Structure formats: C-alpha cells, structure tokens
FIDREN-54885 format. One record per residue (C-alpha): x, y, z; residue in three letters. Coordinates in pm, whole numbers, padded with zeros to 5 digits, always signed. Layout:
XYZALA/...
//
This chain:
+14932+03304+01243UNK/+15078+02985+01358UNK/+15232+03165+01655UNK/+14908+03336+01757UNK/+14769+03053+01965UNK/+15093+02988+02158UNK/+15128+03358+02226UNK/+14771+03382+02358UNK/+14829+03081+02580UNK/+15149+03231+02721UNK/+14973+03563+02779UNK/+14698+03381+02967UNK/+14949+03193+03180UNK/+15175+03488+03254UNK/+14917+03769+03292UNK/+14566+03647+03355UNK/+14651+03349+03576UNK/+14819+03560+03853UNK/+14519+03792+03853UNK/+14279+03501+03895UNK/+14493+03348+04168UNK/+14525+03684+04347UNK/+14148+03740+04339UNK/+14084+03390+04469UNK/+14327+03428+04761UNK/+14180+03771+04849UNK/+13831+03625+04867UNK/+13940+03333+05078UNK/+14132+03561+05316UNK/+13833+03786+05372UNK/+13597+03492+05404UNK/+13817+03329+05666UNK/+13773+03630+05895UNK/+13424+03702+06044UNK/+13249+04006+05912UNK/+13228+04161+06254UNK/+13603+04124+06316UNK/+13726+04282+05991UNK/+13949+04564+06114UNK/+14132+04858+05960UNK/+14459+04662+05962UNK/+14312+04402+05725UNK/+14280+04667+05457UNK/+14652+04735+05456UNK/+14792+04385+05522UNK/+14732+04059+05342UNK/+14904+03719+05375UNK/+15032+03532+05073UNK/+15195+03205+05153UNK/+15278+03310+05507UNK/+15451+03628+05384UNK/+15293+03945+05520UNK/+15309+04235+05275UNK/+15196+04600+05289UNK/+14991+04776+05022UNK/+15185+05099+05045UNK/+15548+05194+05059UNK/+15536+05408+05371UNK/+15721+05272+05674UNK/+15472+05131+05922UNK/+15491+05023+06284UNK/+15479+04653+06330UNK/+15159+04502+06472UNK/+15359+04361+06759UNK/+15461+04707+06874UNK/+15135+04880+06785UNK/+14950+04990+07103UNK/+14579+05048+07121UNK/+14456+05363+07297UNK/+14340+05309+07652UNK/+13985+05432+07704UNK/+13895+05498+08068UNK/+13526+05426+08062UNK/+13468+05471+08437UNK/+13682+05504+08744UNK/+13587+05555+09105UNK/+13719+05459+09446UNK/+13429+05224+09498UNK/+13422+05055+09154UNK/+13517+04699+09081UNK/+13839+04585+08918UNK/+13765+04406+08595UNK/+14020+04211+08390UNK/+14076+04269+08019UNK/+14030+03908+07925UNK/+13750+03974+07674UNK/+13527+03677+07622UNK/+13689+03493+07912UNK/+13522+03732+08154UNK/+13170+03613+08227UNK/+12886+03834+08341UNK/+12830+03626+08654UNK/+13190+03683+08761UNK/+13146+04053+08697UNK/+12850+04064+08939UNK/+13049+03882+09210UNK/+13342+04120+09169UNK/+13110+04420+09194UNK/+12992+04299+09534UNK/+13351+04293+09660UNK/+13380+04673+09599UNK/+13757+04676+09559UNK/+13903+05032+09560UNK/+14107+05022+09238UNK/+14086+05212+08910UNK/+13882+05046+08644UNK/+14030+05071+08294UNK/+13919+04896+07982UNK/+14016+04906+07620UNK/+13756+05028+07377UNK/+13736+04911+07021UNK/+13822+05205+06800UNK/+13578+05141+06517UNK/+13256+04940+06487UNK/+13013+04873+06209UNK/+12643+04946+06215UNK/+12552+04609+06362UNK/+12792+04657+06653UNK/+12651+05004+06723UNK/+12302+04864+06735UNK/+12416+04598+06982UNK/+12579+04861+07200UNK/+12261+05063+07217UNK/+12058+04750+07279UNK/+12288+04647+07568UNK/+12262+04991+07728UNK/+11887+04976+07700UNK/+11881+04632+07863UNK/+12093+04754+08154UNK/+11880+05066+08203UNK/+11549+04882+08186UNK/+11675+04613+08417UNK/+11786+04863+08678UNK/+11459+05053+08670UNK/+11261+04731+08708UNK/+11485+04612+08988UNK/+11550+04276+08808UNK/+11928+04260+08820UNK/+11948+03884+08769UNK/+11734+03894+08455UNK/+11933+04181+08315UNK/+12265+04004+08368UNK/+12129+03692+08200UNK/+12026+03895+07897UNK/+12368+04055+07880UNK/+12537+03715+07910UNK/+12333+03573+07625UNK/+12421+03878+07417UNK/+12789+03824+07489UNK/+12764+03454+07391UNK/+12595+03538+07061UNK/+12854+03801+06985UNK/+13139+03570+07086UNK/+13046+03323+06814UNK/+13117+03590+06554UNK/+13448+03722+06695UNK/+13791+03626+06561UNK/+14072+03504+06781UNK/+14276+03815+06692UNK/+14059+04035+06919UNK/+14040+03816+07231UNK/+14224+04080+07435UNK/+13979+04356+07337UNK/+13665+04446+07530UNK/+13384+04583+07313UNK/+13209+04912+07379UNK/+12889+04736+07479UNK/+13067+04530+07745UNK/+13241+04841+07877UNK/+12907+05014+07914UNK/+12770+04704+08084UNK/+13059+04711+08333UNK/+13007+05078+08408UNK/+12633+05039+08453UNK/+12665+04729+08668UNK/+12924+04894+08894UNK/+12667+05157+08982UNK/+12382+04916+09041UNK/+12406+04944+09420UNK/+12358+05320+09418UNK/+12108+05316+09136UNK/+11873+05079+09318UNK/+11864+05317+09612UNK/+11863+05656+09442UNK/+11659+05602+09124UNK/+11325+05498+09287UNK/+11340+05800+09518UNK/+11423+06031+09229UNK/+11148+05894+09007UNK/+10901+05905+09297UNK/+10974+06270+09373UNK/+10953+06362+09005UNK/+10623+06179+08976UNK/+10484+06358+09280UNK/+10602+06691+09140UNK/+10432+06624+08808UNK/+10113+06520+08985UNK/+10116+06839+09192UNK/+10172+07048+08882UNK/+09902+06873+08683UNK/+09645+06868+08964UNK/+09530+07227+08904UNK/+09614+07279+08537UNK/+09254+07347+08432UNK/+09190+07568+08735UNK/+09487+07785+08647UNK/+09381+07798+08284UNK/+09033+07916+08382UNK/+09173+08184+08612UNK/+09406+08298+08336UNK/+09108+08331+08102UNK/+08932+08557+08353UNK/+09236+08785+08369UNK/+09258+08806+07991UNK/+08884+08876+07976UNK/+08919+09173+08214UNK/+09197+09309+07997UNK/+08977+09299+07685UNK/+08689+09463+07871UNK/+08912+09758+07960UNK/+09053+09817+07611UNK/+08890+10085+07393UNK/+08882+09877+07075UNK/+08686+09593+07234UNK/+08457+09818+07438UNK/+08331+09971+07113UNK/+08200+09630+07008UNK/+07884+09577+07218UNK/+07813+09231+07080UNK/+08161+09108+07181UNK/+08139+09274+07524UNK/+07802+09109+07592UNK/+07929+08768+07486UNK/+08248+08808+07692UNK/+08056+08902+08007UNK/+07835+08595+07969UNK/+08142+08376+07930UNK/+08304+08532+08238UNK/+07998+08455+08450UNK/+08004+08095+08328UNK/+08373+08059+08413UNK/+08320+08212+08758UNK/+08038+07968+08829UNK/+08252+07676+08712UNK/+08547+07782+08925UNK/+08361+07851+09247UNK/+08596+07757+09532UNK/+08782+07492+09332UNK/+09153+07457+09405UNK/+09226+07150+09190UNK/+09088+07001+08872UNK/+08895+06729+09054UNK/+08682+06999+09218UNK/+08559+07129+08882UNK/+08220+07023+08737UNK/+08197+06802+08432UNK/+08119+07088+08195UNK/+08442+07274+08283UNK/+08619+07169+07962UNK/+08323+07281+07752UNK/+08316+07624+07920UNK/+08693+07656+07885UNK/+08677+07592+07510UNK/+08389+07837+07471UNK/+08580+08110+07651UNK/+08887+08040+07437UNK/+08681+08094+07123UNK/+08550+08425+07256UNK/+08901+08540+07349UNK/+09014+08452+06997UNK/+08756+08699+06869UNK/+08899+08958+07104UNK/+09245+08907+06960UNK/+09107+08975+06616UNK/+08942+09296+06734UNK/+09239+09417+06941UNK/+09574+09304+06801UNK/+09783+09582+06957UNK/+10017+09396+07193UNK/+10159+09717+07338UNK/+09816+09824+07465UNK/+09757+09484+07622UNK/+10096+09487+07797UNK/+10033+09839+07927UNK/+09697+09736+08069UNK/+09841+09423+08231UNK/+10113+09630+08397UNK/+09852+09869+08536UNK/+09648+09577+08669UNK/+09958+09432+08835UNK/+10038+09758+09012UNK/+09678+09795+09126UNK/+09674+09439+09263UNK/+09999+09493+09453UNK/+09862+09807+09613UNK/+09542+09628+09715UNK/+09750+09345+09864UNK/+09955+09592+10068UNK/+09639+09756+10206UNK/+09481+09420+10292UNK/+09797+09305+10470UNK/+09798+09620+10679UNK/+09432+09577+10765UNK/+09486+09211+10853UNK/+09773+09300+11083UNK/+09567+09567+11256UNK/+09267+09336+11303UNK/+09489+09055+11432UNK/+09647+09287+11687UNK/+09304+09415+11785UNK/+09173+09060+11830UNK/+09475+08967+12042UNK/+09416+09267+12270UNK/+09047+09205+12327UNK/+08900+08960+12578UNK/+08641+08710+12448UNK/+08299+08740+12605UNK/+08324+08397+12768UNK/+08655+08480+12935UNK/+08504+08804+13063UNK/+08206+08617+13211UNK/+08423+08347+13367UNK/+08603+08558+13634UNK/+08282+08743+13720UNK/+08106+08413+13788UNK/+08396+08289+14002UNK/+08424+08614+14197UNK/+08059+08591+14293UNK/+08113+08240+14429UNK/+08429+08341+14616UNK/+08270+08620+14813UNK/+07990+08382+14914UNK/+08244+08169+15106UNK/+08332+08228+15467UNK/+08689+08314+15566UNK/+08788+07958+15656UNK/+08677+07827+15319UNK/+08894+08080+15135UNK/+09224+07932+15257UNK/+09452+07694+15068UNK/+09596+07386+15239UNK/+09969+07306+15288UNK/+10080+07669+15317UNK/+10385+07562+15519UNK/+10550+07445+15195UNK/+10553+07791+15037UNK/+10899+07886+15160UNK/+11059+07542+15179UNK/+11352+07541+14928UNK/+11350+07160+14911UNK/+11030+07172+14703UNK/+10997+07259+14334UNK/+10868+07616+14313UNK/+10700+07773+14008UNK/+10633+08142+13946UNK/+10331+08227+13731UNK/+10215+08588+13679UNK/+09881+08608+13498UNK/+09538+08767+13489UNK/+09397+08484+13271UNK/+09237+08224+13495UNK/+09177+07962+13227UNK/+09533+07991+13096UNK/+09679+07963+13447UNK/+09465+07655+13511UNK/+09606+07485+13200UNK/+09965+07558+13308UNK/+09905+07408+13652UNK/+09703+07109+13528UNK/+09952+07014+13256UNK/+10247+07046+13495UNK/+10092+06836+13769UNK/+09966+06569+13529UNK/+10325+06502+13410UNK/+10498+06541+13748UNK/+10654+06226+13891UNK/+10586+06346+14246UNK/+10307+06611+14249UNK/+10340+06641+14628UNK/+10671+06831+14590UNK/+10547+07095+14344UNK/+10445+07441+14464UNK/+10280+07701+14236UNK/+10306+08072+14322UNK/+10047+08263+14118UNK/+10041+08643+14120UNK/+09750+08824+13959UNK/+09592+09170+13964UNK/+09319+09303+14190UNK/+09035+09243+13942UNK/+09107+08871+13905UNK/+09239+08793+14253UNK/+08911+08655+14394UNK/+08827+08461+14080UNK/+09176+08306+14063UNK/+09156+08193+14423UNK/+08803+08056+14378UNK/+08903+07845+14078UNK/+09189+07667+14256UNK/+08987+07629+14577UNK/+08712+07455+14379UNK/+08960+07264+14160UNK/+09269+07175+14369UNK/+09556+07040+14153UNK/+09599+06690+14297UNK/+09859+06692+14579UNK/+10041+07007+14464UNK/+10039+07330+14664UNK/+09886+07656+14539UNK/+09944+08015+14646UNK/+09757+08308+14489UNK/+09876+08663+14560UNK/+09755+09010+14467UNK/+10020+09231+14310UNK/+09858+09530+14478UNK/+09968+09386+14813UNK/+10337+09421+14722UNK/+10379+09751+14903UNK/+10753+09753+14840UNK/+10688+09765+14463UNK/+10620+10135+14400UNK/+10733+10407+14161UNK/+11004+10529+14396UNK/+11169+10185+14392UNK/+11090+10065+14040UNK/+11178+10290+13742UNK/+10957+10086+13511UNK/+10655+10137+13737UNK/+10717+10509+13727UNK/+10745+10502+13346UNK/+10431+10293+13301UNK/+10227+10551+13493UNK/+10366+10853+13312UNK/+10133+11060+13088UNK/+10370+11024+12791UNK/+10347+10645+12807UNK/+09968+10649+12828UNK/+09950+10894+12537UNK/+10176+10666+12337UNK/+09926+10383+12372UNK/+09591+10555+12361UNK/+09618+10906+12214UNK/+09862+10879+11924UNK/+09692+10938+11588UNK/+09683+10631+11367UNK/+09880+10813+11100UNK/+10169+10868+11341UNK/+10144+10527+11507UNK/+10448+10307+11532UNK/+10483+10082+11231UNK/+10524+09778+11456UNK/+10180+09748+11613UNK/+10278+09474+11857UNK/+10464+09730+12067UNK/+10138+09920+12114UNK/+09972+09639+12308UNK/+09840+09770+12645UNK/+09959+09451+12816UNK/+10296+09623+12841UNK/+10135+09872+13080UNK/+10068+09591+13329UNK/+10319+09550+13609UNK/+10251+09175+13595UNK/+10459+09168+13279UNK/+10761+09309+13466UNK/+10741+09107+13789UNK/+10991+08857+13643UNK/+11267+09108+13725UNK/+11175+09104+14095UNK/+11182+08733+14176UNK/+11426+08758+14472UNK/+11204+09022+14634UNK/+10889+08816+14581UNK/+11049+08492+14706UNK/+11313+08601+14958UNK/+11372+08253+15107UNK/+11384+08043+14791UNK/+11701+07933+14611UNK/+11565+07842+14267UNK/+11242+07925+14088UNK/+11107+07808+13752UNK/+10934+08096+13575UNK/+10644+08002+13344UNK/+10435+08216+13109UNK/+10060+08158+13105UNK/+10053+08064+12735UNK/+10254+07743+12770UNK/+10167+07376+12808UNK/+10388+07133+13000UNK/+10429+06788+12845UNK/+10698+06628+13063UNK/+10825+06624+13419UNK/+11032+06938+13486UNK/+11188+06846+13822UNK/+11530+06785+13660UNK/+11569+07160+13603UNK/+11619+07223+13976UNK/+11924+06996+13984UNK/+12074+07156+13674UNK/+12412+07327+13718UNK/+12394+07676+13565UNK/+12773+07722+13593UNK/+12752+08046+13786UNK/+12484+08195+13559UNK/+12155+08338+13679UNK/+11919+08246+13399UNK/+11867+07911+13225UNK/+11690+07951+12890UNK/+11661+07812+12537UNK/+11829+08002+12254UNK/+11613+08124+11966UNK/+11871+08239+11711UNK/+11775+07982+11452UNK/+11627+08277+11262UNK/+11792+08614+11196UNK/+11515+08812+11368UNK/+11598+08645+11701UNK/+11936+08814+11735UNK/+12018+09117+11945UNK/+12009+09368+11660UNK/+11638+09294+11612UNK/+11552+09398+11966UNK/+11802+09670+12054UNK/+11889+10001+11890UNK/+12255+09958+11790UNK/+12268+10308+11646UNK/+12284+10423+12007UNK/+12644+10413+12140UNK/+12531+10278+12478UNK/+12407+09966+12303UNK/+12675+09932+12036UNK/+12964+09960+12286UNK/+12829+09698+12528UNK/+12660+09430+12318UNK/+12713+09218+12009UNK/+12446+09276+11740UNK/+12478+08917+11615UNK/+12451+08758+11960UNK/+12184+08491+11993UNK/+11865+08581+12171UNK/+11689+08352+12413UNK/+11328+08298+12510UNK/+11111+08391+12804UNK/+10832+08148+12887UNK/+11021+07873+13070UNK/+11327+07994+13261UNK/+11504+07845+13561UNK/+11648+08123+13781UNK/+11918+08082+14044UNK/+11800+08335+14304UNK/+12111+08300+14519UNK/+12332+08396+14226UNK/+12083+08669+14137UNK/+12124+08828+14479UNK/+12501+08784+14470UNK/+12533+08968+14136UNK/+12265+09227+14222UNK/+12077+09168+13896UNK/+11775+09378+13995UNK/+11995+09687+14020UNK/+12137+09614+13673UNK/+11782+09607+13542UNK/+11696+09937+13713UNK/+12006+10105+13567UNK/+11916+10020+13212UNK/+11549+10106+13261UNK/+11649+10455+13372UNK/+11868+10495+13063UNK/+11574+10397+12842UNK/+11326+10649+12981UNK/+11274+10794+12632UNK/+11259+10451+12461UNK/+11575+10517+12257UNK/+11756+10196+12354UNK/+11467+09959+12284UNK/+11096+09981+12233UNK/+10874+09814+12489UNK/+10828+09468+12635UNK/+11034+09254+12869UNK/+11259+09058+12634UNK/+11489+09350+12531UNK/+11566+09451+12892UNK/+11598+09081+12974UNK/+11862+09033+12703UNK/+12053+09329+12847UNK/+12011+09239+13215UNK/+12116+08877+13173UNK/+12389+08946+12914UNK/+12665+08687+12971UNK/+12465+08554+13266UNK/+12250+08301+13076UNK/+12301+07925+13065UNK/+12170+07774+12740UNK/+11931+07480+12779UNK/+11864+07203+12531UNK/+11607+07324+12278UNK/+11368+07037+12355UNK/+11304+07184+12698UNK/+11113+07469+12536UNK/+10966+07472+12181UNK/+10822+07805+12068UNK/+10615+07944+11782UNK/+10276+07778+11824UNK/+10110+08120+11845UNK/+10226+08246+11506UNK/+10408+07977+11308UNK/+10194+07705+11143UNK/+10511+07518+11033UNK/+10661+07419+11367UNK/+10818+07074+11338UNK/+10562+06818+11456UNK/+10826+06586+11596UNK/+10977+06865+11802UNK/+10633+06948+11943UNK/+10578+06588+12048UNK/+10922+06560+12210UNK/+10921+06900+12382UNK/+10897+06934+12759UNK/+10719+07270+12720UNK/+10540+07412+12415UNK/+10484+07786+12397UNK/+10202+07970+12217UNK/+10401+08292+12186UNK/+10246+08529+11937UNK/+09899+08668+11880UNK/+09722+08339+11802UNK/+09664+08226+12160UNK/+09494+07889+12203UNK/+09196+08040+12389UNK/+09119+08276+12098UNK/+08925+08193+11784UNK/+09221+08306+11571UNK/+09444+08031+11715UNK/+09610+07785+11479UNK/+09365+07490+11468UNK/+09618+07208+11452UNK/+09789+07327+11771UNK/+09473+07399+11973UNK/+09419+07049+12105UNK/+09754+07043+12287UNK/+09610+07316+12508UNK/+09239+07227+12504UNK/+09285+06875+12643UNK/+09373+07026+12982UNK/+09048+07224+13000UNK/+08736+07063+13144UNK/+08472+07211+12915UNK/+08200+07024+13104UNK/+08268+07228+13417UNK/+07960+07417+13530UNK/+08131+07759+13525UNK/+08258+07707+13169UNK/+07917+07593+13046UNK/+07742+07891+13206UNK/+07983+08129+13030UNK/+07951+07943+12698UNK/+08321+07856+12676UNK/+08354+07576+12422UNK/+08647+07398+12256UNK/
//
C-alpha cells in the first residue's frame, strides 16, 4: 500500500500529463487560426515545437510542392488582366484595369472548399453585383464589394494571401462585363417588358372568346342538348359574353362587369363538364369546327379577291363625271383657245421629256403637278401625254385650264397614230382577236383563270403597250423618261437624263427583294423557248419610272425583238398577259439597274412599306389594286397622292370628288 501513491503519481506524470498537454496545444493551434481559414491541410498536419508531423503513415507531397488547381473563371479577348495578389488587389484598381480593356487571358485561383458562411457571402456578392448593374449604380456596387472584401480580410489568415476567393472571382467576372451589360440589359428588359404588356393586354378578351367556343361545343353535343335547363342557361351566358365583348380588342375596352360575366360563364361551363365528360366527343367536335372554319375562310378569301379585282376594274362615279364635264367645256372653246403654248419645245432633245400614257385625267394631273413642283427648272420639262379618244378632249381641257407652271404640255390621241395598226403590231392584232375577247368576257367563272389579275380588261387597251413603241412616237428625241399614271414624284428627276446607261436601253429599279419578283414568277419555264434563253432566278425590275435611251433602242432594234416574242406568244403559252413579262424578255441583258431610292413600289398593295424609304424616294408607286383615287386605297398612303389634287376646284366639286 505504501507504493500505491507513488505509483499513481508516476502514472499521472507519464500517462495523463502528455494527454493534457497534447489537448492544450491542439486547442491553442486551432484557436490561433481564424475559423474561416481552417483548411483541409490543418486536419492532417499539426506543429509541435516547430516540428511538423503527419497523422498518417502514407507518403505525402510537401506543402511547398503542392499546387492548387487553376480555375479559369472567365476569359475573353476583351477582358481585363487581374493579378492574383488576393487582398492586395483593391476593387477600385479592378475598375481602372477594366477600363483599359487589355486583351489577355484572365485566370484566377478558386478556393477548393468553403464553409457555409463563405457560401452565403459568395451569393450575397453576386446579388450585389447583379442588382448594381441593373440599377446602373456601378460606383455604389463597387463600394459595397470593397467593404465586403475588407470585412472578410479581417478574418483571413496570412497562409491564404495568394488565394482569391470565389466571391472575388465572381466579382471580377461580373465587373469585366459591366460595359456590355449596361448597354444590352436595359434593351433586353425593355423588350421583354413590352412583350409581356402586349401579351397581357388582351388576356381577358381571349379568355372570353375561348369561353364562347367552348359554349358552342357544348351546345352541339347530344348529352348537353338533352338537358334543356343547362342549354337555356348556357345561351343566356353566351349572349352576356357577346354583349361584353362587342368590338373589344384589348382588356381596357371591356366594361367593368366583364370579370363578373367571365366567372359566371366559367361556372356554367363547369356544369357542362359534369354533364358531358367524354373528351373524345369534345375533341371530335372541335376538329369538325376547325375544318368548317377553314373552309369558310377559304371561301371568304376568294370572295374578297374577286370583289377587290372588281372594284379595281370599275370607275368611281365622280371620275366618270369628271371627263364628261371637261369635255363639255372643251368643245365650247374656239380653235385658238384649244392650243397649248411652247409647242416648239416638243422635239428639242435638250429638254427633259416625259412620256405618260393614261386615260385617267386626275391621275395624270397628279403626275404632272408633283413633277413640276419638285423640278429645279420647270421651264425645261416637257410632258407628252397620250390618251384614248374618249378622254382626249377632257385631258386637253384640264391642262388648258390648269397649265403646269412653266412646263410644256402635249396631249395626243392614240387613234391618230395611223402607223400603229394590226398589220404592224402583233399585240394589236391579238388584242382584237375573238379568242382574246372571249377570254376576258365570255369564259365561265368555273373555268376562269385562278389568277384574276390577268383578267383585267385594261390589258385590252393599246395604251398599256405603247411603252414598246417609244422611238416611233418620239422619232427626234434621244432620251425619254417613262412614267405610269399611278406614281407621285417627290424629288427633281433631271439627273436621270445625264445618267450613263453603259450601252443599255432601259434604266430601272430591281424588285427581286422578294421571291415572286424573279423571272420564274412571270414566265413559263416549262416551255423550252423560255428555259433555253432565260434564267429563272434572274431579278425582275419595275415599270413605272424608266429612263430609255432611244438612240440605243434604235441601234439594237428593240421593237423588232418585242414583235418576235409577241408572235411566239400568240397562244399565251410563254406568259400570261400584261406588259412586264414581255418587257423582261425584250430588255433581257439590256437593263441598267438604278438605285432603289429612285423608285419605291408597293403602295397599292403592301401596307408595310418602309416609311423611311417612302420619305426618301424620288418616286413612289401605287402599283396594285388599291389605287389612291379609289376608296379601297391604303389610308396611310393616300395623302402622298391627295396633296397634289385641288379638291376645291369647281370641276371636282361639281362631280363630288372628295379626299
């Protein structure tokens, strides 16, 4: 027993004391390192008296040779080079370096593991960057990030000074994109906002319309039709919804009780689902309704096309009265009063000569008025107007009573061109043939050509084909500018006479921006005569404003080329009707392409013509059925034409012609 106490003391000294000392040193070692900087290596390595020891017996790579993985957070040619100096890199310096935009690869080291607090700080830093960029407050955002870095730097150990944290790496990447983000993000958010507003603007309207469709389905199903109480209630609800909808196109057009009616209809439809729960029957009925609607749409489109063509062919009552009123006044004049002044300029090639073939007096007046009003020197402009016998007196009377400033006017009657007869012109012979007349007026509607525009009687008029006889009409002129009567001139056109056509005959604007303006849309390439001589993908060009070199025309005998192809097309197998297909053939490889702003087309059929192009164009063309003098014209384009018409003129008022 006497040895028990010494033995216990020795045991305490030799066994328990090292354990106590070991535990104390472990606690002090952990406490000396900040919580946030405690790494994986600390678990395996501890220092005792300056001697570094490992906890396992496996051979390990020394910390001096241990390399951390390189994480490429972001790299781009335009990004900024950032150093890996950790806390020594300040946020303000980062912003200055980003402005320099050095083209080097940006690499940064990413800490391999983080605790929960570090992860929260990373997310918080990203959120600060994102919110700062959206608000456009870059300075405030950088200050917040800098304060975050300073707070975190107080908790970091000196062992990790060469390491950049994940949050800082994300900050670098976000800041490097700040230039692009400030430009792109507002536009993106704005477009998305506008899209959402457009979608949400008619949500209730669409819902109400959808309820009407579902109601019609239930009314047509056998199970619901056998329930008279439900049918009566559903019909009442449908009438309420129809009254609420009216002509509304967006939710703001709906009355205040729309939501109440919508909820009531939804309750009634819920009853219908309880009565008829057979989905297959509902789907079958919806499919039948879809097919019926498509068929009705096809019929309505065909009727609309027919009525549009009919409207384009007819003459408004006011335009019928107008020439009659003018003709009466013309024949009341004596012979001396019927003459135009300055007739000596008609064959002088030093003047600017225009060719206009029309039977529409008001349209011809707009062409002349708009041209003269934009001419730099109206004295040098000469207008040669050719019309038919019915409108000859009226056309002359209008320009006698309304002379176009200092410009010269000539009005001719096509009937007086004695050289233009069926023995000379194949097209004149074809236009007078019984088969051609039957094609227009006697063909049953069931056998009519699917393209109704080719059945317009205007193609029977020789005025439409006079453009192929310009050298015969103007034998002493060198150049002529051909104008259609459905155009408006917005700039001075005198520069076209000094334009070098490079040996070509025709100067025109190409129209192959769309596929239907290429040769294969006008010519029959299944015929070998067409396929062997022309390219189906060649660009078409436009009639309406064309500068013609008459000297080159005569030299190349273009009129004979036109006659040859007209004879080959006597049975309409090469092309249908009109003047553009034979024009494409006649002037094939003889056309000089003009800048598109000389001649902008589509105002007679296309409501989406670029507004800027219209404003910049020298000539705008109402090609199509929606002519500006008709009620079916496109309203937003009508004023370009109407401003050259004097609606206060006595003749226009008497014939009730209004804007």
